[in-house]
py3Dmol code that shows the C-alpha trace and the ligand (Angstrom):
import py3Dmol

protein = """\
ATOM      1  CA  MET A   1      24.447 -11.826  -1.881  1.00  0.00           C
ATOM      2  CA  SER A   2      21.051 -10.363  -2.533  1.00  0.00           C
ATOM      3  CA  ILE A   3      20.427  -6.636  -2.823  1.00  0.00           C
ATOM      4  CA  VAL A   4      18.472  -5.248   0.131  1.00  0.00           C
ATOM      5  CA  LEU A   5      15.690  -2.931  -1.032  1.00  0.00           C
ATOM      6  CA  ASP A   6      15.673  -0.205   1.610  1.00  0.00           C
ATOM      7  CA  GLY A   7      12.052   0.917   1.780  1.00  0.00           C
ATOM      8  CA  LYS A   8      12.831   3.768   4.160  1.00  0.00           C
ATOM      9  CA  GLU A   9      15.309   5.315   1.761  1.00  0.00           C
ATOM     10  CA  ILE A  10      13.142   4.769  -1.334  1.00  0.00           C
ATOM     11  CA  ALA A  11      10.013   6.049   0.468  1.00  0.00           C
ATOM     12  CA  ALA A  12      11.931   9.163   1.534  1.00  0.00           C
ATOM     13  CA  ALA A  13      12.749   9.804  -2.130  1.00  0.00           C
ATOM     14  CA  VAL A  14       9.044   9.421  -3.077  1.00  0.00           C
ATOM     15  CA  ARG A  15       8.075  11.811  -0.282  1.00  0.00           C
ATOM     16  CA  ARG A  16      10.595  14.382  -1.531  1.00  0.00           C
ATOM     17  CA  GLU A  17       9.171  14.037  -5.052  1.00  0.00           C
ATOM     18  CA  VAL A  18       5.646  14.563  -3.689  1.00  0.00           C
ATOM     19  CA  ALA A  19       6.740  17.596  -1.618  1.00  0.00           C
ATOM     20  CA  ALA A  20       8.271  19.192  -4.735  1.00  0.00           C
ATOM     21  CA  GLU A  21       5.065  18.543  -6.725  1.00  0.00           C
ATOM     22  CA  VAL A  22       2.950  19.944  -3.886  1.00  0.00           C
ATOM     23  CA  GLU A  23       4.970  23.171  -4.129  1.00  0.00           C
ATOM     24  CA  LYS A  24       4.172  23.390  -7.837  1.00  0.00           C
ATOM     25  CA  PHE A  25       0.503  22.604  -7.174  1.00  0.00           C
ATOM     26  CA  LYS A  26       0.393  25.382  -4.578  1.00  0.00           C
ATOM     27  CA  ALA A  27       1.970  27.898  -6.939  1.00  0.00           C
ATOM     28  CA  LYS A  28      -0.505  27.004  -9.674  1.00  0.00           C
ATOM     29  CA  ARG A  29      -3.727  26.566  -7.707  1.00  0.00           C
ATOM     30  CA  GLY A  30      -3.122  28.871  -4.729  1.00  0.00           C
ATOM     31  CA  ARG A  31      -3.962  26.136  -2.231  1.00  0.00           C
ATOM     32  CA  VAL A  32      -2.468  22.937  -0.849  1.00  0.00           C
ATOM     33  CA  PRO A  33      -3.977  19.433  -1.135  1.00  0.00           C
ATOM     34  CA  GLY A  34      -6.060  18.364   1.879  1.00  0.00           C
ATOM     35  CA  LEU A  35      -6.083  14.865   3.391  1.00  0.00           C
ATOM     36  CA  HIS A  36      -8.751  13.970   5.945  1.00  0.00           C
ATOM     37  CA  VAL A  37      -8.340  10.827   8.025  1.00  0.00           C
ATOM     38  CA  ILE A  38     -11.191   9.360  10.049  1.00  0.00           C
ATOM     39  CA  LEU A  39     -10.103   7.451  13.151  1.00  0.00           C
ATOM     40  CA  ALA A  40     -12.946   5.830  15.065  1.00  0.00           C
ATOM     41  CA  GLY A  41     -12.165   4.146  18.373  1.00  0.00           C
ATOM     42  CA  GLU A  42      -8.931   3.728  20.308  1.00  0.00           C
ATOM     43  CA  ASP A  43      -7.142   0.845  18.569  1.00  0.00           C
ATOM     44  CA  PRO A  44      -3.492   1.533  19.594  1.00  0.00           C
ATOM     45  CA  ALA A  45      -1.949   0.365  16.295  1.00  0.00           C
ATOM     46  CA  SER A  46      -4.421   2.486  14.297  1.00  0.00           C
ATOM     47  CA  SER A  47      -3.611   5.546  16.436  1.00  0.00           C
ATOM     48  CA  VAL A  48       0.109   5.136  15.634  1.00  0.00           C
ATOM     49  CA  TYR A  49      -0.568   4.655  11.894  1.00  0.00           C
ATOM     50  CA  VAL A  50      -2.789   7.749  11.813  1.00  0.00           C
ATOM     51  CA  ARG A  51      -0.250   9.875  13.683  1.00  0.00           C
ATOM     52  CA  ASN A  52       2.423   8.807  11.173  1.00  0.00           C
ATOM     53  CA  LYS A  53       0.148   9.639   8.236  1.00  0.00           C
ATOM     54  CA  GLU A  54      -0.648  13.062   9.702  1.00  0.00           C
ATOM     55  CA  LYS A  55       3.051  13.822  10.292  1.00  0.00           C
ATOM     56  CA  ALA A  56       4.065  12.645   6.811  1.00  0.00           C
ATOM     57  CA  ALA A  57       1.312  14.741   5.194  1.00  0.00           C
ATOM     58  CA  LEU A  58       2.447  17.890   6.995  1.00  0.00           C
ATOM     59  CA  GLU A  59       6.091  17.241   6.034  1.00  0.00           C
ATOM     60  CA  ALA A  60       5.072  16.999   2.376  1.00  0.00           C
ATOM     61  CA  GLY A  61       3.177  20.301   2.601  1.00  0.00           C
ATOM     62  CA  ILE A  62      -0.242  18.605   2.519  1.00  0.00           C
ATOM     63  CA  ALA A  63      -2.891  19.902   4.932  1.00  0.00           C
ATOM     64  CA  GLY A  64      -3.700  16.922   7.147  1.00  0.00           C
ATOM     65  CA  ARG A  65      -6.694  16.738   9.430  1.00  0.00           C
ATOM     66  CA  VAL A  66      -7.660  13.817  11.662  1.00  0.00           C
ATOM     67  CA  HIS A  67     -11.277  13.347  12.717  1.00  0.00           C
ATOM     68  CA  ARG A  68     -11.018  11.434  16.003  1.00  0.00           C
ATOM     69  CA  LEU A  69     -14.298   9.789  16.949  1.00  0.00           C
ATOM     70  CA  PRO A  70     -15.143   7.689  20.020  1.00  0.00           C
ATOM     71  CA  ALA A  71     -15.573   3.904  19.726  1.00  0.00           C
ATOM     72  CA  SER A  72     -19.244   4.527  20.497  1.00  0.00           C
ATOM     73  CA  VAL A  73     -19.751   6.447  17.230  1.00  0.00           C
ATOM     74  CA  SER A  74     -22.763   5.213  15.261  1.00  0.00           C
ATOM     75  CA  GLU A  75     -22.767   4.166  11.621  1.00  0.00           C
ATOM     76  CA  ALA A  76     -25.187   7.049  10.916  1.00  0.00           C
ATOM     77  CA  GLU A  77     -22.730   9.573  12.397  1.00  0.00           C
ATOM     78  CA  LEU A  78     -19.880   8.188  10.287  1.00  0.00           C
ATOM     79  CA  VAL A  79     -22.049   8.278   7.190  1.00  0.00           C
ATOM     80  CA  ALA A  80     -22.951  11.921   7.908  1.00  0.00           C
ATOM     81  CA  LEU A  81     -19.257  12.860   8.326  1.00  0.00           C
ATOM     82  CA  ILE A  82     -18.273  11.169   5.050  1.00  0.00           C
ATOM     83  CA  LYS A  83     -21.080  12.947   3.186  1.00  0.00           C
ATOM     84  CA  GLU A  84     -19.892  16.242   4.643  1.00  0.00           C
ATOM     85  CA  LEU A  85     -16.278  15.593   3.551  1.00  0.00           C
ATOM     86  CA  ASN A  86     -17.415  14.434   0.102  1.00  0.00           C
ATOM     87  CA  ALA A  87     -19.160  17.797  -0.339  1.00  0.00           C
ATOM     88  CA  ASP A  88     -16.314  19.939   1.046  1.00  0.00           C
ATOM     89  CA  PRO A  89     -14.257  21.442  -1.818  1.00  0.00           C
ATOM     90  CA  ALA A  90     -11.177  21.814   0.429  1.00  0.00           C
ATOM     91  CA  VAL A  91     -11.031  18.037   0.976  1.00  0.00           C
ATOM     92  CA  ASP A  92      -9.075  16.119  -1.677  1.00  0.00           C
ATOM     93  CA  GLY A  93      -8.506  12.827   0.091  1.00  0.00           C
ATOM     94  CA  ILE A  94     -10.602  10.864   2.590  1.00  0.00           C
ATOM     95  CA  LEU A  95      -9.138   7.884   4.394  1.00  0.00           C
ATOM     96  CA  VAL A  96     -11.153   5.769   6.808  1.00  0.00           C
ATOM     97  CA  GLN A  97      -8.723   4.007   9.126  1.00  0.00           C
ATOM     98  CA  LEU A  98      -9.606   0.332   9.545  1.00  0.00           C
ATOM     99  CA  PRO A  99     -10.694  -1.562  11.558  1.00  0.00           C
ATOM    100  CA  LEU A 100     -13.881   0.309  12.436  1.00  0.00           C
ATOM    101  CA  PRO A 101     -15.532  -0.267  15.835  1.00  0.00           C
ATOM    102  CA  LYS A 102     -17.772  -3.339  16.176  1.00  0.00           C
ATOM    103  CA  GLY A 103     -21.261  -2.952  14.796  1.00  0.00           C
ATOM    104  CA  ILE A 104     -20.261  -0.616  11.966  1.00  0.00           C
ATOM    105  CA  ARG A 105     -20.401  -2.148   8.502  1.00  0.00           C
ATOM    106  CA  GLU A 106     -17.062  -1.353   6.849  1.00  0.00           C
ATOM    107  CA  GLN A 107     -18.362  -1.928   3.359  1.00  0.00           C
ATOM    108  CA  VAL A 108     -21.262   0.499   3.820  1.00  0.00           C
ATOM    109  CA  VAL A 109     -18.932   3.213   5.117  1.00  0.00           C
ATOM    110  CA  LEU A 110     -16.133   2.698   2.561  1.00  0.00           C
ATOM    111  CA  ASP A 111     -18.529   2.553  -0.390  1.00  0.00           C
ATOM    112  CA  LEU A 112     -19.822   6.013   0.543  1.00  0.00           C
ATOM    113  CA  VAL A 113     -16.468   7.742   0.043  1.00  0.00           C
ATOM    114  CA  ASP A 114     -16.471   9.758  -3.191  1.00  0.00           C
ATOM    115  CA  PRO A 115     -14.295   7.658  -5.570  1.00  0.00           C
ATOM    116  CA  ALA A 116     -12.516  10.881  -6.623  1.00  0.00           C
ATOM    117  CA  LYS A 117     -11.405  11.361  -2.981  1.00  0.00           C
ATOM    118  CA  ASP A 118     -10.776   7.673  -2.216  1.00  0.00           C
ATOM    119  CA  VAL A 119      -7.002   7.926  -1.614  1.00  0.00           C
ATOM    120  CA  ASP A 120      -6.879   4.338  -0.294  1.00  0.00           C
ATOM    121  CA  GLY A 121      -8.162   3.163  -3.676  1.00  0.00           C
ATOM    122  CA  PHE A 122     -10.530   0.662  -2.012  1.00  0.00           C
ATOM    123  CA  HIS A 123     -13.782   1.877  -3.594  1.00  0.00           C
ATOM    124  CA  PRO A 124     -15.318  -0.598  -6.089  1.00  0.00           C
ATOM    125  CA  VAL A 125     -15.277   2.141  -8.754  1.00  0.00           C
ATOM    126  CA  ASN A 126     -11.493   2.504  -8.376  1.00  0.00           C
ATOM    127  CA  ALA A 127     -11.026  -1.287  -8.234  1.00  0.00           C
ATOM    128  CA  GLY A 128     -13.036  -1.515 -11.466  1.00  0.00           C
ATOM    129  CA  LEU A 129     -11.037   1.243 -13.151  1.00  0.00           C
ATOM    130  CA  LEU A 130      -7.789  -0.538 -12.237  1.00  0.00           C
ATOM    131  CA  ALA A 131      -9.097  -3.860 -13.537  1.00  0.00           C
ATOM    132  CA  SER A 132     -10.147  -2.111 -16.780  1.00  0.00           C
ATOM    133  CA  GLY A 133      -6.747  -0.476 -17.207  1.00  0.00           C
ATOM    134  CA  ARG A 134      -8.265   3.016 -16.821  1.00  0.00           C
ATOM    135  CA  PRO A 135      -6.938   5.876 -14.679  1.00  0.00           C
ATOM    136  CA  GLY A 136      -8.201   5.984 -11.104  1.00  0.00           C
ATOM    137  CA  LEU A 137      -6.907   5.941  -7.548  1.00  0.00           C
ATOM    138  CA  VAL A 138      -4.833   2.811  -6.893  1.00  0.00           C
ATOM    139  CA  PRO A 139      -4.248   1.281  -3.425  1.00  0.00           C
ATOM    140  CA  CYS A 140      -1.070   2.613  -1.782  1.00  0.00           C
ATOM    141  CA  THR A 141       0.688  -0.609  -0.741  1.00  0.00           C
ATOM    142  CA  PRO A 142       0.534  -2.113  -4.272  1.00  0.00           C
ATOM    143  CA  LEU A 143       1.914   1.170  -5.696  1.00  0.00           C
ATOM    144  CA  GLY A 144       4.742   0.900  -3.163  1.00  0.00           C
ATOM    145  CA  CYS A 145       5.452  -2.680  -4.266  1.00  0.00           C
ATOM    146  CA  MET A 146       5.732  -1.559  -7.896  1.00  0.00           C
ATOM    147  CA  ARG A 147       8.186   1.202  -7.039  1.00  0.00           C
ATOM    148  CA  LEU A 148      10.305  -1.307  -5.116  1.00  0.00           C
ATOM    149  CA  ILE A 149      10.258  -3.660  -8.112  1.00  0.00           C
ATOM    150  CA  ASP A 150      11.371  -0.786 -10.371  1.00  0.00           C
ATOM    151  CA  GLU A 151      14.206   0.016  -7.967  1.00  0.00           C
ATOM    152  CA  ALA A 152      15.202  -3.657  -7.955  1.00  0.00           C
ATOM    153  CA  SER A 153      15.245  -3.613 -11.738  1.00  0.00           C
ATOM    154  CA  LYS A 154      17.574  -0.578 -11.768  1.00  0.00           C
ATOM    155  CA  ARG A 155      19.922  -2.146  -9.247  1.00  0.00           C
ATOM    156  CA  LEU A 156      19.943  -5.508 -11.025  1.00  0.00           C
ATOM    157  CA  GLY A 157      21.007  -3.973 -14.317  1.00  0.00           C
ATOM    158  CA  GLY A 158      17.564  -3.090 -15.687  1.00  0.00           C
ATOM    159  CA  PHE A 159      15.714  -6.399 -16.067  1.00  0.00           C
ATOM    160  CA  GLU A 160      12.493  -6.141 -18.072  1.00  0.00           C
ATOM    161  CA  LEU A 161       9.232  -6.571 -16.178  1.00  0.00           C
ATOM    162  CA  ALA A 162       7.437  -6.962 -19.505  1.00  0.00           C
ATOM    163  CA  GLY A 163       7.327 -10.674 -20.211  1.00  0.00           C
ATOM    164  CA  ALA A 164       8.743 -11.620 -16.803  1.00  0.00           C
ATOM    165  CA  ARG A 165       7.017 -14.243 -14.647  1.00  0.00           C
ATOM    166  CA  ALA A 166       5.394 -12.678 -11.572  1.00  0.00           C
ATOM    167  CA  VAL A 167       3.756 -14.641  -8.769  1.00  0.00           C
ATOM    168  CA  VAL A 168       1.603 -12.873  -6.183  1.00  0.00           C
ATOM    169  CA  VAL A 169       0.830 -14.929  -3.083  1.00  0.00           C
ATOM    170  CA  GLY A 170      -2.435 -13.636  -1.581  1.00  0.00           C
ATOM    171  CA  ARG A 171      -5.607 -12.415  -3.281  1.00  0.00           C
ATOM    172  CA  SER A 172      -6.970  -9.743  -0.933  1.00  0.00           C
ATOM    173  CA  ASN A 173      -8.732  -6.728  -2.431  1.00  0.00           C
ATOM    174  CA  ILE A 174      -6.290  -4.347  -0.772  1.00  0.00           C
ATOM    175  CA  VAL A 175      -2.987  -5.997  -1.705  1.00  0.00           C
ATOM    176  CA  GLY A 176      -2.928  -9.220  -3.736  1.00  0.00           C
ATOM    177  CA  LYS A 177      -5.455  -8.407  -6.465  1.00  0.00           C
ATOM    178  CA  PRO A 178      -4.348  -4.806  -7.114  1.00  0.00           C
ATOM    179  CA  VAL A 179      -0.637  -5.785  -7.177  1.00  0.00           C
ATOM    180  CA  ALA A 180      -1.492  -8.469  -9.723  1.00  0.00           C
ATOM    181  CA  GLN A 181      -3.397  -5.901 -11.833  1.00  0.00           C
ATOM    182  CA  LEU A 182      -0.467  -3.476 -11.748  1.00  0.00           C
ATOM    183  CA  LEU A 183       1.983  -6.205 -12.761  1.00  0.00           C
ATOM    184  CA  LEU A 184      -0.342  -7.229 -15.582  1.00  0.00           C
ATOM    185  CA  ALA A 185      -0.570  -3.612 -16.745  1.00  0.00           C
ATOM    186  CA  ARG A 186       3.236  -3.666 -16.994  1.00  0.00           C
ATOM    187  CA  HIS A 187       3.010  -6.812 -19.163  1.00  0.00           C
ATOM    188  CA  ALA A 188       4.292  -9.350 -16.643  1.00  0.00           C
ATOM    189  CA  THR A 189       2.895 -12.878 -16.900  1.00  0.00           C
ATOM    190  CA  VAL A 190       1.028 -13.033 -13.617  1.00  0.00           C
ATOM    191  CA  THR A 191      -0.030 -15.932 -11.406  1.00  0.00           C
ATOM    192  CA  ILE A 192      -2.085 -15.297  -8.269  1.00  0.00           C
ATOM    193  CA  ALA A 193      -1.582 -17.979  -5.606  1.00  0.00           C
ATOM    194  CA  HIS A 194      -3.742 -18.389  -2.474  1.00  0.00           C
ATOM    195  CA  SER A 195      -4.608 -20.824   0.288  1.00  0.00           C
ATOM    196  CA  ARG A 196      -5.964 -23.427  -2.154  1.00  0.00           C
ATOM    197  CA  THR A 197      -2.941 -23.359  -4.455  1.00  0.00           C
ATOM    198  CA  ARG A 198      -1.377 -26.794  -4.887  1.00  0.00           C
ATOM    199  CA  ASP A 199       2.402 -27.087  -4.460  1.00  0.00           C
ATOM    200  CA  LEU A 200       2.964 -23.446  -3.563  1.00  0.00           C
ATOM    201  CA  PRO A 201       6.797 -23.736  -3.486  1.00  0.00           C
ATOM    202  CA  ALA A 202       6.843 -24.955  -7.112  1.00  0.00           C
ATOM    203  CA  VAL A 203       4.470 -22.170  -8.222  1.00  0.00           C
ATOM    204  CA  CYS A 204       6.595 -19.550  -6.447  1.00  0.00           C
ATOM    205  CA  ARG A 205       9.849 -20.903  -7.914  1.00  0.00           C
ATOM    206  CA  GLU A 206       8.509 -19.966 -11.359  1.00  0.00           C
ATOM    207  CA  ALA A 207       8.679 -16.309 -10.363  1.00  0.00           C
ATOM    208  CA  ASP A 208      11.173 -13.725 -11.540  1.00  0.00           C
ATOM    209  CA  VAL A 209       9.221 -11.392  -9.250  1.00  0.00           C
ATOM    210  CA  LEU A 210       7.588 -12.815  -6.116  1.00  0.00           C
ATOM    211  CA  VAL A 211       5.187 -10.612  -4.120  1.00  0.00           C
ATOM    212  CA  VAL A 212       4.002 -12.098  -0.840  1.00  0.00           C
ATOM    213  CA  ALA A 213       0.923 -10.865   1.091  1.00  0.00           C
ATOM    214  CA  VAL A 214      -0.449 -13.747   3.125  1.00  0.00           C
ATOM    215  CA  GLY A 215      -0.374 -12.576   6.746  1.00  0.00           C
ATOM    216  CA  LYS A 216       1.505 -15.699   7.939  1.00  0.00           C
ATOM    217  CA  ALA A 217       4.828 -15.093   9.664  1.00  0.00           C
ATOM    218  CA  GLN A 218       7.874 -16.306   7.694  1.00  0.00           C
ATOM    219  CA  MET A 219       5.835 -18.765   5.627  1.00  0.00           C
ATOM    220  CA  ILE A 220       7.832 -18.242   2.425  1.00  0.00           C
ATOM    221  CA  ASP A 221      11.486 -19.299   2.467  1.00  0.00           C
ATOM    222  CA  ASP A 222      14.339 -20.456   0.218  1.00  0.00           C
ATOM    223  CA  ARG A 223      12.262 -23.389  -1.100  1.00  0.00           C
ATOM    224  CA  HIS A 224       9.932 -20.834  -2.752  1.00  0.00           C
ATOM    225  CA  VAL A 225      12.550 -18.585  -4.328  1.00  0.00           C
ATOM    226  CA  ARG A 226      14.125 -18.987  -7.749  1.00  0.00           C
ATOM    227  CA  GLU A 227      17.831 -18.044  -7.837  1.00  0.00           C
ATOM    228  CA  GLY A 228      18.069 -14.319  -8.545  1.00  0.00           C
ATOM    229  CA  ALA A 229      14.340 -13.515  -8.108  1.00  0.00           C
ATOM    230  CA  VAL A 230      13.052 -10.202  -6.747  1.00  0.00           C
ATOM    231  CA  VAL A 231      11.182 -10.856  -3.491  1.00  0.00           C
ATOM    232  CA  ILE A 232       8.734  -8.255  -2.141  1.00  0.00           C
ATOM    233  CA  ASP A 233       7.433  -9.044   1.347  1.00  0.00           C
ATOM    234  CA  VAL A 234       4.229  -7.174   2.239  1.00  0.00           C
ATOM    235  CA  GLY A 235       3.583  -9.063   5.478  1.00  0.00           C
ATOM    236  CA  ILE A 236       3.731  -7.488   8.910  1.00  0.00           C
ATOM    237  CA  ASN A 237       3.529 -10.005  11.752  1.00  0.00           C
ATOM    238  CA  ARG A 238       4.475  -9.795  15.388  1.00  0.00           C
ATOM    239  CA  ILE A 239       6.095 -12.951  16.782  1.00  0.00           C
ATOM    240  CA  ASP A 240       7.647 -13.888  20.079  1.00  0.00           C
ATOM    241  CA  VAL A 241      11.388 -14.633  20.015  1.00  0.00           C
ATOM    242  CA  ASP A 242      12.956 -15.593  23.367  1.00  0.00           C
ATOM    243  CA  GLY A 243      10.219 -13.728  25.215  1.00  0.00           C
ATOM    244  CA  LYS A 244      10.690 -10.608  23.096  1.00  0.00           C
ATOM    245  CA  SER A 245       8.196  -9.340  20.543  1.00  0.00           C
ATOM    246  CA  LYS A 246       9.671  -9.054  17.037  1.00  0.00           C
ATOM    247  CA  LEU A 247       8.266  -7.738  13.757  1.00  0.00           C
ATOM    248  CA  VAL A 248       8.687 -10.155  10.821  1.00  0.00           C
ATOM    249  CA  GLY A 249       7.315 -10.487   7.315  1.00  0.00           C
ATOM    250  CA  ASP A 250       5.529 -13.299   5.520  1.00  0.00           C
ATOM    251  CA  VAL A 251       8.936 -14.224   4.102  1.00  0.00           C
ATOM    252  CA  HIS A 252      11.703 -15.850   6.132  1.00  0.00           C
ATOM    253  CA  TYR A 253      14.191 -13.142   5.291  1.00  0.00           C
ATOM    254  CA  GLU A 254      17.470 -14.900   6.088  1.00  0.00           C
ATOM    255  CA  LYS A 255      16.514 -18.068   4.202  1.00  0.00           C
ATOM    256  CA  ALA A 256      14.967 -16.323   1.188  1.00  0.00           C
ATOM    257  CA  ALA A 257      17.915 -13.918   0.928  1.00  0.00           C
ATOM    258  CA  THR A 258      20.246 -16.859   0.228  1.00  0.00           C
ATOM    259  CA  ARG A 259      18.590 -17.176  -3.202  1.00  0.00           C
ATOM    260  CA  ALA A 260      16.920 -13.808  -3.985  1.00  0.00           C
ATOM    261  CA  GLY A 261      18.535 -11.289  -6.324  1.00  0.00           C
ATOM    262  CA  ALA A 262      16.861  -8.482  -4.380  1.00  0.00           C
ATOM    263  CA  ILE A 263      14.633  -8.589  -1.306  1.00  0.00           C
ATOM    264  CA  THR A 264      12.707  -6.248   0.983  1.00  0.00           C
ATOM    265  CA  PRO A 265      13.318  -6.412   4.746  1.00  0.00           C
ATOM    266  CA  VAL A 266      10.604  -6.220   7.425  1.00  0.00           C
ATOM    267  CA  PRO A 267      10.446  -3.726   8.991  1.00  0.00           C
ATOM    268  CA  GLY A 268      11.773  -1.073   6.596  1.00  0.00           C
ATOM    269  CA  GLY A 269      10.610  -2.540   3.277  1.00  0.00           C
ATOM    270  CA  VAL A 270       7.073  -2.190   1.949  1.00  0.00           C
ATOM    271  CA  GLY A 271       5.724  -0.552   5.150  1.00  0.00           C
ATOM    272  CA  PRO A 272       7.232   2.932   4.657  1.00  0.00           C
ATOM    273  CA  MET A 273       6.212   2.908   0.963  1.00  0.00           C
ATOM    274  CA  THR A 274       2.507   2.748   1.839  1.00  0.00           C
ATOM    275  CA  ILE A 275       2.480   6.171   3.524  1.00  0.00           C
ATOM    276  CA  ALA A 276       4.597   7.709   0.753  1.00  0.00           C
ATOM    277  CA  PHE A 277       2.049   6.614  -1.847  1.00  0.00           C
ATOM    278  CA  LEU A 278      -0.849   7.812   0.304  1.00  0.00           C
ATOM    279  CA  LEU A 279       0.690  11.284  -0.033  1.00  0.00           C
ATOM    280  CA  GLN A 280       1.132  10.815  -3.761  1.00  0.00           C
ATOM    281  CA  ASN A 281      -2.494   9.662  -4.104  1.00  0.00           C
ATOM    282  CA  THR A 282      -3.682  12.752  -2.208  1.00  0.00           C
ATOM    283  CA  LEU A 283      -1.749  14.964  -4.609  1.00  0.00           C
ATOM    284  CA  ARG A 284      -3.081  13.046  -7.648  1.00  0.00           C
ATOM    285  CA  ALA A 285      -6.654  13.327  -6.316  1.00  0.00           C
ATOM    286  CA  ALA A 286      -6.198  17.085  -5.828  1.00  0.00           C
ATOM    287  CA  GLU A 287      -4.748  17.504  -9.332  1.00  0.00           C
ATOM    288  CA  ALA A 288      -7.557  15.491 -10.924  1.00  0.00           C
ATOM    289  CA  ARG A 289     -10.295  17.465  -9.132  1.00  0.00           C
ATOM    290  CA  GLY A 290      -9.304  20.645 -10.889  1.00  0.00           C
ATOM    291  CA  VAL A 291     -10.339  22.837  -7.931  1.00  0.00           C
TER     292      VAL A 291
END
"""
ligand_1 = """\
48
NDP
P -5.674 -11.102 3.917
O -5.774 -11.915 5.164
O -6.830 -10.266 3.506
O -5.305 -12.066 2.705
C -4.377 -13.069 2.852
C -4.269 -13.854 1.571
O -3.268 -14.841 1.756
C -5.559 -14.570 1.181
O -5.801 -14.419 -0.189
C -5.281 -16.020 1.527
O -5.866 -16.962 0.650
C -3.764 -16.101 1.352
N -3.219 -17.157 2.186
C -3.412 -17.372 3.503
N -2.754 -18.474 3.901
C -2.129 -18.967 2.813
C -1.302 -20.096 2.579
N -1.000 -20.943 3.564
N -0.842 -20.301 1.333
C -1.146 -19.447 0.323
N -1.928 -18.361 0.482
C -2.413 -18.124 1.715
O -4.354 -10.221 4.090
P -3.915 -8.807 3.459
O -3.734 -8.929 1.998
O -4.773 -7.733 4.003
O -2.501 -8.638 4.163
C -1.456 -9.567 3.961
C -0.279 -9.189 4.841
O 0.193 -7.919 4.465
C -0.589 -9.077 6.324
O 0.566 -9.502 7.049
C -0.790 -7.597 6.549
O -0.476 -7.200 7.871
C 0.211 -7.037 5.572
N -0.102 -5.683 5.087
C 0.930 -4.792 5.079
C 0.761 -3.528 4.592
C 1.930 -2.615 4.557
O 1.769 -1.406 4.510
N 3.151 -3.140 4.544
C -0.554 -3.055 4.112
C -1.551 -4.098 4.066
C -1.321 -5.365 4.562
P -7.471 -17.181 0.531
O -7.970 -15.999 -0.238
O -7.578 -18.448 -0.200
O -7.982 -17.216 1.927
"""
view = py3Dmol.view(width=600, height=400)
view.addModel(protein, "pdb")
view.setStyle({"model": 0}, {"cartoon": {"style": "trace"}})
view.addModel(ligand_1, "xyz")
view.setStyle({"model": 1}, {"stick": {}})
view.zoomTo()
view.show()
């Protein structure tokens, strides 16, 4: 029987930790950290994500503000707003909710965010700092994956990540690469697999820790999992089961769980961790700014 890593419960603990630190920050600095989210357009999924981020920020004592802009917003208007937020001393974190409306170049907009306020950790300066093993803002989902791996270690009797074999499936800039960097920083022996990897099941079976971020519903199953491995499923996919829409991961949970030592469910695994670490990043950004 594999251990189920309950992301909701673990994320709630992270959020409580952040709320307690926010209290201390407030007592020391006489202000609370401020998170500003830019939501352009009416993408329904993005609206839900942003509402959840706003609610979670307020619960942690962080001042949250959402800038809601119409889908017709121009790139120049977005650029002007980001410059304004970069210059505003009350703003600690800036998050641009993706996707942006058609016609707006994401890279141009994201690269303008002050790296010190880049709580998503997507700016090339922060990516470079992470790759160099220097302090910076690290993407939230990868931080959530690491916390889940640490929880798995505790519950499996404290296995050592240092020296362990880790396989990350997926090499995106927002998940795969930063997770691999964080695992490397913790001295795991890391392999990054992707769509060109030959014999993926054999590569994955090498893993003591398997992190999957491919965006393909239930692609990874028992054939990919070494007995006792920790399996972290980042994927969020909507599939149709008997005419009903169902949320599933990139891992076939039931099959993989027959071999995994510990595994994250979807929903309720990595997903809730992302918001928790967004709050933590906002606090860290505020602390580092010294204002
Ligand atoms: P991307 O589409 O940017 O990257 C997918 C990666 O998977 C690519 O590197 C791709 O390889 C690789 N890949 C695709 N097909 C295969 C295959 N058949 N075999 C091996 N590798 C493959 O996705 P993201 O990293 O942005 O997201 C991954 C998943 O995580 C998605 O389901 C997304 O919804 C979810 N997600 C969840 C979050 C959360 O909070 N829980 C946050 C962010 C993402 P190549 O580079 O060769 O094309």
